[in-house]
N, CA, C and O of each residue as an XYZ file, in Angstrom:
408
protein
N       0.948     -1.158      0.096
C       0.019     -0.015     -0.181
C       0.831      1.365     -0.018
O       1.684      1.504      0.859
N       0.548      2.210     -0.788
C       1.482      3.559     -0.855
C       0.466      4.658     -0.628
O      -0.684      4.548     -1.053
N       0.864      5.656      0.004
C      -0.191      6.755      0.273
C       0.586      7.590     -0.368
O       1.806      7.425     -0.362
N      -0.056      8.710     -1.082
C       0.595     10.141     -1.600
C      -0.623     10.926     -1.513
O      -1.785     10.649     -1.813
N       0.054     12.245     -0.905
C      -0.961     13.491     -0.864
C      -0.578     14.252     -2.020
O       0.592     14.616     -2.142
N      -1.556     14.563     -2.986
C      -1.452     15.577     -4.272
C      -1.246     16.571     -3.770
O      -1.812     16.931     -2.737
N      -0.483     17.161     -4.320
C       0.049     18.783     -4.518
C      -1.463     19.937     -4.359
O      -1.639     20.943     -3.672
N      -2.168     19.355     -5.144
C      -3.442     19.993     -5.298
C      -4.462     20.024     -4.151
O      -5.103     19.024     -3.827
N      -4.562     20.999     -3.662
C      -5.706     21.264     -2.470
C      -7.105     21.984     -2.766
O      -7.345     22.777     -3.676
N      -7.766     21.624     -2.006
C      -9.125     22.670     -1.757
C      -9.466     23.213     -0.588
O      -9.145     22.508      0.368
N     -10.035     24.276     -0.304
C      -9.904     24.733      0.856
C     -11.227     24.408      1.747
O     -12.395     24.474      1.364
N     -10.853     24.124      2.743
C     -11.791     23.622      3.980
C     -12.291     24.716      4.538
O     -11.860     25.857      4.376
N     -13.355     24.334      5.313
C     -14.019     25.439      6.247
C     -12.861     26.513      6.922
O     -11.820     25.951      7.262
N     -12.900     27.449      7.068
C     -12.029     28.029      7.871
C     -10.666     28.781      7.090
O      -9.682     29.320      7.597
N     -11.020     28.589      5.730
C      -9.942     28.699      4.778
C      -8.725     27.936      4.697
O      -7.805     28.251      3.942
N      -8.699     26.791      5.573
C      -7.480     25.693      5.814
C      -7.594     24.807      4.434
O      -8.684     24.473      3.970
N      -6.321     24.465      3.830
C      -6.714     23.749      2.723
C      -6.251     22.379      3.061
O      -5.385     22.103      3.891
N      -7.042     21.414      2.196
C      -6.592     20.209      2.257
C      -6.016     19.259      1.296
O      -6.775     19.029      0.353
N      -4.945     18.672      1.268
C      -4.821     18.221      0.094
C      -5.432     16.746     -0.123
O      -5.883     16.029      0.770
N      -5.344     16.410     -1.642
C      -5.910     15.367     -2.049
C      -5.374     14.135     -1.402
O      -4.153     14.159     -1.251
N      -6.064     12.933     -0.933
C      -5.372     11.722     -0.476
C      -5.383     10.744     -1.926
O      -6.347     10.603     -2.679
N      -4.239     10.225     -2.047
C      -4.351      9.217     -2.911
C      -3.752      7.730     -2.614
O      -2.523      7.671     -2.630
N      -4.357      6.690     -2.382
C      -4.160      5.607     -1.950
C      -3.958      4.408     -3.217
O      -4.719      4.255     -4.173
N      -2.859      3.719     -2.954
C      -2.751      2.613     -3.825
C      -2.435      1.310     -3.293
O      -1.420      1.074     -2.637
N      -3.337      0.457     -3.594
C      -3.130     -0.714     -2.955
C      -2.851     -1.994     -4.017
O      -3.550     -2.135     -5.020
N      -1.850     -2.823     -3.710
C      -1.431     -3.801     -4.473
C      -1.864     -5.168     -3.788
O      -1.769     -5.412     -2.585
N      -2.378     -6.049     -4.813
C      -3.082     -7.348     -4.388
C      -2.334     -8.721     -5.047
O      -1.763     -8.572     -6.127
N      -2.335     -9.737     -4.559
C      -1.669    -10.758     -5.016
C      -2.702    -11.355     -6.505
O      -2.190    -11.929     -7.466
N      -3.710    -11.151     -6.420
C      -4.751    -11.859     -7.599
C      -5.730    -10.994     -8.060
O      -5.930     -9.972     -7.404
N      -6.318    -11.184     -8.965
C      -7.612    -10.476     -9.409
C      -8.623    -10.752     -8.427
O      -9.405     -9.901     -8.003
N      -8.597    -11.858     -8.100
C      -9.758    -12.419     -7.022
C      -9.901    -11.391     -5.775
O     -10.924    -10.853     -5.351
N      -8.233    -11.257     -5.205
C      -8.405    -10.135     -4.010
C      -8.460     -8.889     -4.444
O      -8.635     -8.072     -3.541
N      -8.378     -8.484     -5.448
C      -8.536     -7.054     -6.104
C     -10.312     -6.730     -6.205
O     -10.833     -5.626     -6.045
N     -10.799     -7.619     -6.417
C     -12.424     -7.635     -6.741
C     -13.085     -7.982     -5.440
O     -14.133     -7.406     -5.146
N     -12.601     -8.808     -4.699
C     -12.896     -8.759     -3.265
C     -13.110     -7.476     -2.675
O     -14.162     -6.997     -2.251
N     -11.702     -6.880     -2.718
C     -11.545     -5.532     -2.201
C     -12.794     -4.346     -2.706
O     -13.384     -3.578     -1.947
N     -12.941     -4.441     -3.893
C     -13.690     -3.538     -4.596
C     -15.061     -3.793     -4.210
O     -15.808     -2.840     -3.989
N     -15.542     -5.222     -4.087
C     -16.947     -5.160     -3.733
C     -17.089     -5.060     -2.428
O     -18.277     -4.994     -2.111
N     -16.195     -5.014     -1.355
C     -16.337     -4.799     -0.178
C     -16.215     -3.427      0.053
O     -16.740     -3.030      1.092
N     -15.445     -2.292     -0.917
C     -15.394     -1.175     -0.695
C     -16.815     -0.518     -1.105
O     -17.395      0.377     -0.491
N     -17.287     -1.243     -2.423
C     -18.661     -0.728     -2.885
C     -19.639     -1.037     -1.643
O     -20.747     -0.515     -1.765
N     -19.469     -1.662     -0.669
C     -20.724     -1.995      0.267
C     -20.271     -1.206      1.142
O     -21.289     -0.684      1.598
N     -19.245     -0.706      1.765
C     -18.771      0.397      2.540
C     -19.160      1.760      2.041
O     -19.604      2.578      2.847
N     -19.021      2.077      0.716
C     -19.330      3.320      0.028
C     -20.894      3.453      0.261
O     -21.369      4.449      0.807
N     -21.734      2.296     -0.224
C     -23.126      2.500      0.049
C     -23.530      2.859      1.367
O     -24.159      3.897      1.571
N     -23.137      1.891      2.482
C     -23.012      2.470      3.973
C     -22.890      3.729      4.342
O     -23.668      4.170      5.188
N     -21.876      4.560      3.769
C     -21.691      5.872      4.068
C     -22.041      6.726      3.240
O     -21.845      7.931      3.394
N     -22.613      6.199      2.240
C     -22.841      7.333      1.124
C     -21.818      8.274      0.608
O     -22.043      9.456      0.348
N     -20.621      7.641      0.471
C     -19.633      8.604     -0.096
C     -18.977      7.523     -1.289
O     -18.754      6.320     -1.153
N     -18.803      8.199     -2.231
C     -18.009      7.265     -3.235
C     -16.760      7.938     -4.059
O     -16.839      8.558     -5.120
N     -15.623      7.659     -3.311
C     -14.209      8.085     -4.119
C     -14.046      7.898     -5.414
O     -14.759      7.109     -6.034
N     -13.216      8.507     -5.903
C     -12.820      8.339     -7.164
C     -11.635      6.948     -7.350
O     -10.532      6.925     -6.803
N     -12.117      6.003     -8.130
C     -11.469      4.527     -8.010
C     -10.852      4.334     -9.315
O     -11.508      4.696    -10.292
N      -9.960      3.938     -9.453
C      -9.407      3.188    -10.779
C      -8.569      1.809    -10.236
O      -8.204      1.586     -9.082
N      -8.384      0.966    -11.431
C      -8.143     -0.394    -11.090
C      -7.723     -1.251    -12.091
O      -8.138     -1.031    -13.230
N      -6.965     -2.207    -11.886
C      -6.323     -2.873    -12.901
C      -6.254     -4.334    -12.124
O      -6.465     -4.449    -10.917
N      -5.924     -5.427    -13.006
C      -5.765     -6.693    -12.513
C      -5.490     -6.825    -10.970
O      -6.309     -7.313    -10.192
N      -4.418     -6.406    -10.653
C      -3.703     -6.809     -9.145
C      -3.525     -5.213     -8.301
O      -2.625     -5.016     -7.485
N      -4.357     -4.372     -8.607
C      -4.078     -2.924     -7.768
C      -5.269     -2.271     -7.932
O      -6.039     -2.681     -8.801
N      -5.622     -1.132     -7.113
C      -6.694     -0.218     -6.778
C      -5.958      1.173     -6.370
O      -5.064      1.312     -5.535
N      -6.483      2.020     -7.061
C      -6.162      3.470     -6.560
C      -7.208      4.085     -6.271
O      -8.246      4.011     -6.928
N      -7.045      4.766     -5.245
C      -8.500      5.460     -4.476
C      -8.148      6.978     -4.259
O      -7.316      7.277     -3.403
N      -8.678      7.805     -4.910
C      -8.334      9.222     -4.528
C      -9.686      9.958     -4.078
O     -10.737      9.945     -4.719
N      -9.437     10.665     -2.734
C     -10.356     11.340     -2.141
C     -10.033     12.692     -1.982
O      -9.073     12.950     -1.254
N     -10.729     13.735     -2.593
C     -10.333     15.088     -2.568
C     -10.271     15.931     -1.624
O     -10.805     15.333     -0.690
N      -9.876     17.231     -1.152
C     -10.019     17.955     -0.242
C     -11.175     18.154      0.314
O     -11.289     18.399      1.515
N     -12.425     18.045     -0.722
C     -13.653     18.180     -0.408
C     -14.206     16.942      0.348
O     -14.931     17.052      1.336
N     -13.882     15.966     -0.091
C     -14.361     14.807      0.154
C     -14.009     14.498      1.433
O     -14.859     14.113      2.236
N     -12.579     14.647      1.789
C     -12.032     14.700      3.424
C     -12.850     15.569      4.138
O     -13.168     15.178      5.261
N     -13.241     16.570      3.798
C     -13.757     17.475      4.936
C     -15.216     17.134      4.994
O     -15.868     17.177      6.037
N     -15.725     16.772      3.751
C     -17.351     16.240      4.209
C     -17.332     14.828      5.080
O     -18.229     14.607      5.893
N     -16.337     13.962      4.877
C     -16.390     12.737      5.688
C     -15.822     13.089      7.174
O     -16.209     12.303      8.039
N     -14.866     14.267      7.667
C     -14.567     14.555      8.673
C     -15.866     15.175      9.363
O     -16.062     14.902     10.547
N     -16.643     15.888      8.770
C     -17.759     16.550      9.172
C     -18.807     15.585      9.753
O     -19.548     15.755     10.721
N     -18.688     14.489      8.895
C     -19.619     13.397      9.393
C     -19.177     12.460     10.403
O     -19.857     11.481     10.710
N     -17.997     12.744     10.958
C     -17.315     11.676     11.962
C     -17.066     10.531     11.254
O     -16.889      9.522     11.936
N     -16.989     10.390      9.697
C     -16.862      9.138      9.011
C     -15.677      8.552      9.626
O     -14.837      9.181     10.269
N     -15.671      7.160      9.355
C     -14.430      6.498      9.674
C     -13.944      5.546      7.993
O     -13.380      4.452      7.936
N     -14.340      6.309      6.958
C     -14.429      5.615      5.848
C     -12.938      5.594      5.558
O     -12.529      4.435      5.484
N     -12.146      6.369      5.401
C     -10.703      6.214      5.068
C     -10.067      5.238      5.789
O      -9.260      4.510      5.210
N     -10.306      5.096      7.015
C      -9.270      4.030      7.789
C     -10.066      2.764      7.775
O      -9.423      1.778      8.135
N     -11.458      2.534      7.406
C     -12.114      1.329      6.880
C     -11.318      0.574      5.773
O     -10.857     -0.568      5.785
N     -11.283      1.700      4.652
C     -10.723      1.233      3.456
C      -9.339      0.753      3.725
O      -8.942     -0.307      3.244
N      -8.585      1.516      4.494
C      -7.257      0.725      4.575
C      -7.186     -0.471      5.346
O      -6.291     -1.240      4.995
N      -8.021     -0.893      6.475
C      -8.189     -1.902      7.135
C      -8.505     -2.999      6.199
O      -7.957     -4.101      6.183
N      -9.502     -2.557      5.375
C     -10.058     -3.794      4.392
C      -8.844     -4.271      3.424
O      -8.464     -5.421      3.205
N      -8.351     -3.051      2.912
C      -6.899     -3.415      2.395
C      -5.804     -4.375      2.931
O      -5.247     -5.345      2.416
N      -5.703     -3.866      3.960
C      -4.752     -4.537      4.949
C      -4.891     -6.191      4.656
O      -4.033     -6.990      4.281
N      -6.413     -6.397      5.001
C      -6.511     -7.860      4.935
C      -6.300     -8.685      3.602
O      -6.179     -9.910      3.587
N      -6.270     -7.881      2.497
C      -5.854     -8.550      0.960
C      -4.669     -8.003      0.690
O      -4.082     -8.548     -0.245
N      -4.175     -7.197      1.145
C      -2.990     -6.515      0.148
C      -1.534     -7.472      0.368
O      -1.269     -8.080      1.405
N      -0.725     -7.438     -0.810
C       0.639     -7.855     -0.609
C       1.669     -6.707     -0.167
O       1.395     -5.537     -0.436
N       2.536     -6.947      0.329
C       3.690     -6.319      0.998
C       4.312     -5.380     -0.213
O       4.947     -5.938     -1.108
N       4.137     -4.070     -0.229
C       4.711     -3.126     -1.024
C       5.403     -2.059     -0.558
O       6.133     -1.324     -1.223
N       5.167     -1.989      0.565
C       5.703     -0.872      1.401
C       4.730      0.543      1.394
O       3.866      0.745      0.541
N       5.014      1.378      2.399
C       4.287      2.755      2.406
C       5.128      3.682      2.433
O       6.100      3.691      3.188
N       4.787      4.761      1.431
C       5.479      6.017      1.099
C       4.403      7.423      1.387
O       3.181      7.426      1.235
N       5.013      8.233      1.706
C       4.218      9.596      1.533
C       3.963      9.868      2.750
O       4.310      9.125      3.668
N       3.235     11.118      2.943
C       3.079     11.798      4.131
C       1.769     10.927      4.994
O       1.193      9.985      4.449
N       1.492     11.294      6.092
C       0.405     11.048      6.977
C      -0.883     11.138      6.418
O      -1.037     11.885      5.452
N      -1.905     10.451      6.900
C      -3.371     10.726      6.546
C      -4.351     11.241      7.873
O      -4.040     11.214      9.064
N      -5.468     11.653      7.339
C      -5.975     12.384      8.376
C      -7.056     11.093      8.944
O      -7.776     11.278      9.925
């Protein structure tokens, strides 16, 4: 899993800028990727939040812009952490890069 915060940011309430959060998860097989995507879809329905997703056979990229992060924080949502926990159950070890997350 790698985490990178993009340089582009959007303004949060109070004028604070929140950088986009980009997560990449690597999987051992397409079956693991598909399982992650299916379970993430269930999480999105439950939380009523749908991040930008791109994926291939053995990876998934999740992008949450600053506005999305702000909205999730205002709802006291645990969406981002739940995605990470879900991915940790299925990912191969690829290391972590980038700065911390919210």
